[in-house]
C-alpha positions as CSV (number, residue, x, y, z in Angstrom):
1,X,99.5,109.7,113.0
2,X,99.9,106.4,111.2
3,X,102.2,104.2,109.1
4,X,102.1,104.0,105.5
5,X,103.4,102.1,102.8
6,X,104.8,103.2,99.5
7,X,103.5,100.9,96.8
8,X,104.7,103.0,93.7
9,X,107.3,105.5,93.6
10,X,106.3,108.6,95.2
11,X,102.8,107.0,96.3
12,X,101.8,106.1,99.7
13,X,98.9,104.4,101.2
14,X,97.9,104.6,104.9
15,X,96.2,102.1,107.3
16,X,92.3,102.1,107.1
17,X,91.1,104.7,109.4
18,X,87.9,103.6,111.1
19,X,84.8,105.6,112.2
20,X,83.6,105.5,115.8
21,X,80.1,104.6,114.5
22,X,79.3,102.6,111.1
23,X,77.5,105.2,109.0
24,X,74.2,104.5,107.2
25,X,75.4,106.0,103.8
26,X,78.5,107.1,102.2
27,X,79.2,110.8,102.5
28,X,82.2,113.0,102.4
29,X,85.7,113.4,104.0
30,X,88.0,116.1,104.1
31,X,91.7,115.8,105.1
32,X,93.8,118.5,106.9
33,X,97.4,118.8,106.9
34,X,99.1,118.9,110.5
35,X,101.7,121.3,109.5
36,X,99.6,123.9,107.6
37,X,95.8,124.4,107.0
38,X,95.7,123.3,103.5
39,X,92.7,121.0,102.6
40,X,93.3,117.5,101.2
41,X,97.1,117.2,102.1
42,X,98.6,115.5,105.0
43,X,102.3,115.6,106.1
44,X,104.7,112.6,105.7
45,X,108.0,112.0,107.5
46,X,110.9,111.4,105.2
47,X,114.4,112.0,105.3
48,X,114.4,113.2,108.8
49,X,111.7,115.9,108.6
50,X,107.8,116.2,107.9
51,X,106.7,117.5,104.5
52,X,103.5,118.4,103.0
53,X,102.2,115.6,101.0
54,X,100.9,116.1,97.4
55,X,97.5,115.2,96.2
56,X,95.4,113.0,98.6
57,X,92.6,110.7,97.4
58,X,90.6,109.5,100.5
59,X,88.7,106.1,99.5
60,X,86.0,105.8,102.0
61,X,82.7,104.0,102.7
62,X,80.5,103.6,105.9
63,X,83.0,102.1,108.1
64,X,86.1,104.4,107.3
65,X,88.6,105.4,104.7
66,X,92.0,104.9,103.4
67,X,94.4,107.5,102.2
68,X,96.3,107.5,99.1
69,X,98.7,110.3,98.8
70,X,102.0,111.5,96.9
71,X,105.2,112.0,98.8
72,X,108.1,113.0,97.0
73,X,111.2,110.9,97.3
74,X,109.2,107.7,98.9
75,X,110.5,104.4,97.6
76,X,108.8,101.2,96.7
77,X,108.4,99.0,99.8
78,X,109.4,101.6,102.5
79,X,107.4,102.7,105.5
80,X,106.7,106.3,106.3
81,X,104.9,108.0,108.9
82,X,101.9,110.3,107.9
83,X,100.0,112.7,110.2
84,X,96.8,115.0,109.8
85,X,93.4,115.4,110.7
86,X,90.0,114.9,109.0
87,X,86.2,115.8,109.3
88,X,83.6,113.3,108.0
89,X,79.8,114.2,107.1
90,X,77.2,111.6,106.4
91,X,73.9,113.0,106.0
92,X,70.7,111.0,104.8
């Protein structure tokens, strides 16, 4: 779980998530929602409850990734909790 900030109405950006070991190349990352088993969504805490985020765009490189997601009702400058898990793969 991490804290995210709304930078555009309905769009959130999480903290950078670092890999345990720096990868030798970029690969792929798949995000999973903690509430349901839907790939490429996370859950966000808004208005007193967790809800499924909309589309998720993980920007990543060899050291980690940052999650951009849509969260209905998120307001600019506000902070939100997001939750989920991920699987990364980097093969040469």
